[in-house]
MARBA-3410 file (N, C-alpha, C, O; in Angstrom, 1 decimal):
66
7.9,4.7,-17.8,9.3,4.7,-17.4,10.1,3.5,-18.0,11.1,3.7,-18.6 ~ 9.5,2.3,-17.8,10.2,1.1,-18.2,10.2,1.0,-19.7,11.2,0.4,-20.3 ~ 9.2,1.5,-20.4,9.1,1.4,-21.8,10.1,2.3,-22.5,10.4,2.0,-23.7 ~ 10.6,3.3,-21.9,11.5,4.3,-22.5,12.8,4.4,-21.7,13.3,5.5,-21.6 ~ 13.2,3.3,-21.1,14.4,3.3,-20.3,15.6,4.0,-21.0,16.3,4.8,-20.3
15.9,3.7,-22.2,17.1,4.1,-22.9,17.0,5.6,-23.2,18.0,6.2,-23.5 ~ 15.8,6.2,-23.2,15.6,7.6,-23.6,15.9,8.6,-22.4,16.0,9.8,-22.6 ~ 16.0,8.0,-21.2,16.4,8.9,-20.0,17.8,9.1,-20.0,18.6,8.2,-20.2 ~ 18.2,10.3,-19.7,19.6,10.7,-19.6,20.1,10.3,-18.2,19.3,10.2,-17.3 ~ 21.4,10.1,-18.1,22.0,9.8,-16.8,21.6,10.9,-15.7,21.4,10.6,-14.6
21.6,12.1,-16.2,21.3,13.2,-15.3,19.8,13.1,-14.8,19.5,13.3,-13.6 ~ 18.9,12.7,-15.7,17.5,12.6,-15.3,17.3,11.4,-14.3,16.6,11.4,-13.4 ~ 18.0,10.3,-14.7,17.9,9.1,-13.7,18.6,9.4,-12.4,18.2,8.8,-11.4 ~ 19.6,10.3,-12.4,20.2,10.6,-11.1,19.3,11.3,-10.2,19.6,11.3,-9.0 ~ 18.2,11.9,-10.7,17.3,12.6,-9.8,16.4,11.6,-9.0,15.8,12.0,-8.0
16.4,10.4,-9.4,15.7,9.3,-8.7,16.6,8.8,-7.6,17.8,8.8,-7.7 ~ 15.9,8.4,-6.5,16.7,7.8,-5.4,17.4,6.5,-5.9,16.9,5.9,-6.8 ~ 18.4,6.1,-5.2,19.1,4.8,-5.5,18.1,3.7,-5.3,18.1,2.7,-6.1 ~ 17.2,3.8,-4.3,16.2,2.7,-4.1,15.3,2.6,-5.3,14.9,1.5,-5.7 ~ 14.8,3.8,-5.8,13.9,3.8,-6.9,14.6,3.2,-8.1,14.0,2.5,-8.9
15.8,3.6,-8.4,16.6,3.2,-9.5,16.7,1.7,-9.5,16.6,1.0,-10.5 ~ 17.0,1.1,-8.3,17.2,-0.3,-8.2,15.9,-1.0,-8.4,15.9,-2.1,-9.1 ~ 14.8,-0.5,-7.9,13.5,-1.1,-8.1,13.1,-1.1,-9.6,12.6,-2.1,-10.1 ~ 13.4,0.0,-10.3,13.1,0.0,-11.7,14.0,-0.9,-12.5,13.5,-1.6,-13.4 ~ 15.2,-1.0,-12.1,16.1,-1.9,-12.8,15.7,-3.4,-12.6,15.7,-4.1,-13.6
15.3,-3.7,-11.4,14.8,-5.1,-11.1,13.6,-5.4,-11.9,13.4,-6.5,-12.5 ~ 12.6,-4.5,-12.0,11.4,-4.7,-12.7,11.7,-4.9,-14.2,11.1,-5.7,-14.9 ~ 12.6,-4.0,-14.7,12.9,-4.1,-16.1,13.6,-5.4,-16.4,13.3,-6.1,-17.5 ~ 14.5,-5.9,-15.6,15.2,-7.1,-15.7,14.2,-8.3,-15.7,14.2,-9.2,-16.5 ~ 13.3,-8.3,-14.7,12.3,-9.3,-14.6,11.4,-9.4,-15.9,11.1,-10.4,-16.4
11.0,-8.2,-16.4,10.2,-8.1,-17.6,11.0,-8.7,-18.8,10.4,-9.5,-19.6 ~ 12.2,-8.3,-19.0,13.0,-8.8,-20.1,13.3,-10.2,-20.0,13.3,-10.9,-21.0 ~ 13.5,-10.8,-18.8,13.7,-12.2,-18.6,12.5,-13.0,-19.1,12.6,-14.0,-19.7 ~ 11.3,-12.5,-18.8,10.1,-13.1,-19.2,9.9,-13.1,-20.7,9.5,-14.1,-21.3 ~ 10.2,-12.0,-21.3,10.2,-11.9,-22.8,11.2,-12.9,-23.4,10.9,-13.5,-24.4
12.4,-13.0,-22.8,13.4,-13.9,-23.4,12.9,-15.3,-23.3,13.1,-16.1,-24.3 ~ 12.2,-15.6,-22.3,11.7,-17.0,-22.2,10.6,-17.3,-23.2,10.5,-18.4,-23.7 ~ 9.9,-16.2,-23.6,8.9,-16.4,-24.7,9.6,-16.3,-26.1,8.9,-16.6,-27.1 ~ 10.8,-15.9,-26.1,11.5,-15.8,-27.4,11.1,-14.6,-28.2,11.2,-14.6,-29.4 ~ 10.6,-13.6,-27.6,10.1,-12.4,-28.3,11.1,-11.3,-28.4,10.9,-10.3,-29.2
12.3,-11.4,-27.8,13.3,-10.3,-27.9,14.6,-10.9,-28.2,14.9,-12.0,-27.9 ~ 15.4,-10.1,-28.8,16.8,-10.4,-29.0,17.7,-9.7,-28.0,17.6,-8.4,-27.9 ~ 18.5,-10.4,-27.2,19.3,-9.7,-26.2,20.2,-8.6,-26.8,20.5,-7.6,-26.2 ~ 20.8,-8.9,-28.0,21.7,-7.9,-28.6,21.0,-6.7,-29.0,21.5,-5.6,-28.9 ~ 19.7,-6.9,-29.5,19.0,-5.7,-30.0,18.4,-4.8,-28.9,18.4,-3.6,-28.9
18.0,-5.5,-27.8,17.3,-4.8,-26.7,18.1,-4.5,-25.5,17.6,-4.0,-24.5 ~ 19.4,-4.8,-25.5,20.3,-4.6,-24.4,20.5,-3.2,-24.1,20.9,-2.4,-25.0 ~ 20.3,-2.8,-22.8,20.7,-1.4,-22.4,21.4,-1.6,-21.1,20.9,-2.2,-20.1 ~ 22.6,-1.0,-21.0,23.4,-1.2,-19.8,22.8,-0.3,-18.7,22.1,0.6,-19.0 ~ 23.1,-0.7,-17.5,22.6,0.1,-16.3,23.3,1.4,-16.3,24.4,1.6,-16.8
22.6,2.3,-15.6,23.1,3.7,-15.5,24.5,3.7,-14.7,25.3,4.5,-15.0 ~ 24.6,2.9,-13.7,25.8,2.8,-12.9,27.0,2.1,-13.5,28.0,2.1,-12.9 ~ 26.8,1.5,-14.7,27.9,0.7,-15.3,29.1,1.6,-15.6,28.9,2.6,-16.3 ~ 30.3,1.2,-15.2,31.5,2.0,-15.5,32.0,1.8,-16.9,32.7,2.6,-17.5 ~ 31.6,0.7,-17.6,32.1,0.3,-18.9,31.0,-0.3,-19.8,31.0,-1.5,-19.9
30.1,0.5,-20.4,29.0,-0.1,-21.2,29.4,-0.9,-22.4,28.8,-1.9,-22.8 ~ 30.6,-0.6,-23.0,31.0,-1.3,-24.1,31.4,-2.7,-23.8,31.2,-3.6,-24.5 ~ 32.1,-2.9,-22.6,32.4,-4.2,-22.2,31.2,-5.1,-21.9,31.1,-6.2,-22.3 ~ 30.2,-4.5,-21.3,28.9,-5.2,-21.0,28.3,-5.6,-22.4,27.8,-6.7,-22.5 ~ 28.3,-4.7,-23.3,27.7,-5.1,-24.6,28.4,-6.2,-25.3,27.8,-7.1,-25.9
29.8,-6.2,-25.2,30.5,-7.4,-25.7,30.2,-8.7,-25.0,30.1,-9.7,-25.6 ~ 30.0,-8.6,-23.7,29.6,-9.8,-22.9,28.3,-10.4,-23.3,28.1,-11.6,-23.3 ~ 27.3,-9.5,-23.7,26.0,-9.9,-24.2,26.2,-10.7,-25.5,25.6,-11.7,-25.7 ~ 27.1,-10.2,-26.3,27.3,-10.8,-27.6,27.9,-12.2,-27.5,27.5,-13.1,-28.2 ~ 28.7,-12.4,-26.5,29.4,-13.7,-26.2,28.4,-14.8,-25.8,28.6,-15.9,-26.2
27.5,-14.4,-25.0,26.5,-15.3,-24.4,25.4,-15.5,-25.3,24.5,-16.3,-25.0
END
């Protein structure tokens, strides 16, 4: 699930409970934070906005700024 987060459609993710979605998002965030600390990923390349985000383009721009 976490390895293919971006391949899930919003409709598929909507079948999961909000609690499950939150747990998955937290685990993915924790995992990516650890990789960033190791310098193994690029935030711009690996960024995926959350399913509930109302404006993914704005989020992507914010990642570029930081």
